[in-house]
N, C-alpha and C positions, 0 to 999 in steps of 0.2 A: 051750746058750742061743744065741738069735739076736737081732740088733738090726736095726731098720728105721727109716729116716728118713722123716719126713713132708715136707710142703711148706715150703720156706723162705719167709721174708717179709723183704723189704728194709725196714730201719728208717731208715737214713740213708746219706748219701754225702758225700764231701768231695773237693774239688779240691786239698787241701793236701798230698797225698802219703801221709798216714797218719793214723791215730787215735792220740792220745796215751794213751788208756786207755778201757776199757769196763767197766761193772759191770751185773750183772743182779740185781735185788732181788726178783724174782717178779712183783709187780704193776706194776713199772716198770723201765725200763732207762735207764742214763745213759752218756754218752760225751763225750769232749773231742776236738776237731779244730780246724783252723785257723779255722773259722767261729765257734767258741765252745764253751761247756759247755752240754749239753742234757739234758733229762729227757723221757722219753716214757712216758706213763701208760697206753698201750694204745689211745688214741684220737688224740692229737695230740702233737707235739713242742713243747717250750717251751725257749727259750734262757734260761739262768740268768745268763750273764755271759760275759766273755772266756775264751779257752781256758786250760786247765790244763796247760801244756807241761811242768811239773815233776811232774805226776801228781795224781791225786785219789782219794778213796775215799768210800764212802757206806754207811750202815747204816740199818735201818728197824726200828721197834718200835711196836706198837699204833697203826699208821697214821701215825706221825711219821717223817719222813726227815731225816737229818743228812748233810750233804755238806761236805767240806773239800777245798779246791783249792790247789795250789802253783803260783804263776806265777813263771817265771824273769825276771830283770832283762833289760831291753833298753837297754844303754848308748847305742846309736846314737840311740834315741828319748828318752833321758834319763828312762827309767822304771825304778823300782826293783822288785825282785821281792818276793814276800811271800805270806802265807797268808790265805785268806778262808774263812769258814764260813757255811753256810746251815742254818736250821732250817725245813723245809718242812712246814707244818701249816695249820690254819685261818688263823692270823696268822703270817705269814712273818717271819723274821729274817735279816739279812745283816750279818755282823760281821767286820771285819778283825782278824787275830790277830797277836800278837807272834811273832817268830821269823825267822831268816835263811833265805833261799832263794837258791841260787846258780845260775850258768849251766849247771851240770850236774846240778841236782836231778832225781831220777828216782823218787820214790815217796812216797806218803802212805798211812797205815793208820789205821783207826778201830775202836773197840770201846766198847760200853757196859759199865761195870763199877762195881758198888757205888754207883750214883747219880751217876756221872761219865761224861762223854764223853772217852775217852782218845785223844789224837792223837799219832801218831808220824810223823816225816817225815825225808827225806834232804836234807841241806843242799846238798851238791854245789858248794861254792865252791872256788876255787883254793887248794890246800894245806889245805882244810878239808872233807874228805868225811866228815861226821859224821851221826849219828842223834840226833834230839832228841825230847823228849816234852813235851807240854803237856796238862793236864787242864782240861776246861771244864764249866761247869754246863749240863746238857742243856736246861734251860728257857730260860735267858737267854744262853747262849754266853759267859758271863763267865769269864775265865781264873782258875784257882786258882794264884796265885803266878806266878813267872817260868818261862820254858822251861828245861828241864833237859837238858844234853847227856849222852847215855847211852854213846856209843861211846868207844873208847880213842883218844886224840889221836894217838899215833904211827902209827896204821893208817888205811887208806882204807876207810871203811865203805860198804856198799851199802844198797839199799832195805830197809826194815823191814816186818814184818807183826806183827799183834797177835792174841793168842788170849785171850779172857776166859772163865774158868770158875771152878773152885775157886780157882785162882791167876790173876793177870794176868801173861802172858808176852809180852814183846816180843823178837823174834828177828831177826837180820840177819847178814850176812856181813862179814868184814873181811879185807883183803889187805895184803901188804907185799912189797917186793923181796926176792928170795932168789937170790943169785948162784949158789949151789950147786944150785938146783933145775932140773929138766928144762925147765920153762916160764919160769924166772926169776921166778916169782911163787909165793908161798905164802899160805895163808889158813886161816881157820876160820869156823865158824858159832858165834855166841855168843847167849846168852839172858840177859835181865834178868827176874827173877821177883819180882813184888810190890815193884818199886822197888829191889831189891838191885843191887849191882855186877854187871856182866856176867861170865858164866863160859862157858868153851868147851863146846860140845856135840860137835862133830866137826870134824876137819881136812878141808880141801877144796883143790883146785887150780884150780877154775873161778873166774873173776873175778866172775861174777854168779850166785851160788848161789840167790838168791831163796827163802830158806827160809820155810816156813809150818808152823804147828802147828795140829792139828785134833784132834777127839775123835770116836770112833765107839763102838760097843757094847763093844769090847774095851779101851777106854781111850784114852790120848793117843798121837799119832803125829807124826812129823816127816817132811816131804817137802822135798827140796832138790835142786839141780842140781850135778853135778860131772863131771869127766872123770878116769877112773881106769883104770889098766892092767887088761886089755889093750885097752880101748876107745880108739879114736882120735877120738871125738866126745863132747860133753857129753850126759849122760843124767840122768833123774830117778831119785832113790833114795828109799827109805822106811826108816824106823827107828821101832820102838816106843819110847815114853818111859814111865818110871815116874810115879807120881802126883806126885813132887816134881821132875818134868821132868829126869830123867837118862836116858841111853841104856839101853835094856833089850832083850834079845834080839839078833837078828842083823840085819845090813844086807841090804836087798832091792833089787836092780836092777829097775826098773819099765819103762823104755823111753827111747828117744831124745828129747832135748829141747835141740836145738842152735840154736834161733832166738831165744834170750833171752826177755825179758819175764817177767811174774809167773807163778807157779804158783797156779791157783785150785782149790779143793777144797770139796766139800759131800757130804752123805750122802743116800742114797735107798734105799727098799725096792724091790728088783727081784727079781721071781720068788720072793717069799717070804723073801728074805734081805737083811739090811742090807748095803749096799754103799757104799764110799767112792769118790767120783768125783774124779779128778785131771785137770785140763785144762791142756795145755801146747801150745806151738808147736814144730814140728820141720821139718827140711828133707825134701824128697822129690826124689831125683835130684840133678842138678847145679844146677838153677835154681829149682825150685818149692818152696813151703812150704805146710804144712797144719797144722790144729789137731787134736790127738789127745785123746780122752777115755779114760782108763784106769779100768776098773771093778774095784775092789780088794776082796778078801775080808778076813776077819779076820787072815789071815797076810800081808796086803799082796801077795798073788799075784793075778794077773789072772783075773777070771771070764770075760772075753771079750777076744779079742785086739785091743786098740787100736782103738777106734771112731774112724774117720778122717773128718774133714770136708775134702774135697779137691776142687779144680777144676783141670783141666789148664791149665798155663801160668799159674796163679794164685799169689798171695803172701798166704796166710792166716796171720796172724802174731799175733793176739791172740784169747783166748777166755775165756769165763766161762760160768756156767750155774746152773740151779736144778732142783730136783726138784718136780714137780707131779703128783699122782695116780699115783704110782709110775712116772712117766715123766720123761725128761729134756727140758729145753729149753736148747739151747746158744745162746750169743751169740758170734758170730764176726766179726772185723774183718780186712779185708785192707789191704795197701798197694799203691800203684800200681806198674805195670810200665811205665816211661816209654818204653822202646824197642819195646813191643808194637805189632804191626799192628792189634790189636783195640782199637777206640776205648774199649770198656768197661773195659779194663785200665788206662786212663789216668785213671780215677776210682776212688777207694777206696770200698768199700761195707761197710756193717754190716748183718748179717742175723741173724734168729733162726731156729732149726732144731729142730723137735721130734724126739725119738727114743724109740722104745719097745723095750725089751729083755725077753726072757723066753722061755718055751717056745713061744709063738705058738699058732696062726698069726696074723700081723698083716698088714694090707693093705700093698701096695706103695705107693711114693711116688705121690701123685696120686689114690689111691683112698680113699674115705671110707665 
């Protein structure tokens, strides 16, 4: 199987050094940077509000988009942090939400489940690195009850993700000091299923495992970041899950993932076979970073060796994507390289990049 890129299209740029987050919903893309939170519907970009430096997420169903944004506090400006939700449809809604957001908040996750919009987020306050949940009415954004803390108070929790299917699963990583450990940090990935108390899925050593649960034709799967012997760098791993969300089968090493950030995953029919795509950032050489897309089969083995989005001297550190007409469209964000002699490197860009994979033949970049 071969893969070919099409022409990239620049969607946005920022002078703020980096993008806080990016999401691709298919018909629209969203991003947060110093200039604010934006949505681009394919024709023009619209600013929704101030930046989401604590993370954001978005989902879409039947032409309606929901967005939840976490804004960190700014003590020097006497501004408190908090959550804000949008419902983007014919009649738009903008509603502030209850819930604590701290100086180190780093993630929001959304899912629609059984008539509710489920919001999970990372608090990130000093001595309070917790994961919280709040359910909203999708039509009015009215909160159902008070926010619920999901994570274990003695541990430092990381950014959550949410999977809505037969069960609602919220998954995140937790760490604690381990004086006996090689890295002096121990941790695990935990999951809360249908509102139950969290339980451990797998032990990890990496402090930002960024776990995500997805479903393909073979069932449920777990993707997460970890650093394990004999590897001396963090990598992305995959594991099958049973229908009740317990580990099933064997662990699979997928590839290098040492630039942090979220793991994005989606399904696509490629060359007649259902394929799960995992998008992560990783280093390249001593100074560069790229975004890699892994095309996984039913055994979580790669169908194609790491589709790489790379630019010499660049820092490509965030990615997302969708499947359209049996082809991929990747959304890739870079961060600035302040010491670069190239003026372009001192501005961070967000681009979309189509990719076609299969037996071919396919046109080279620039040919139509």
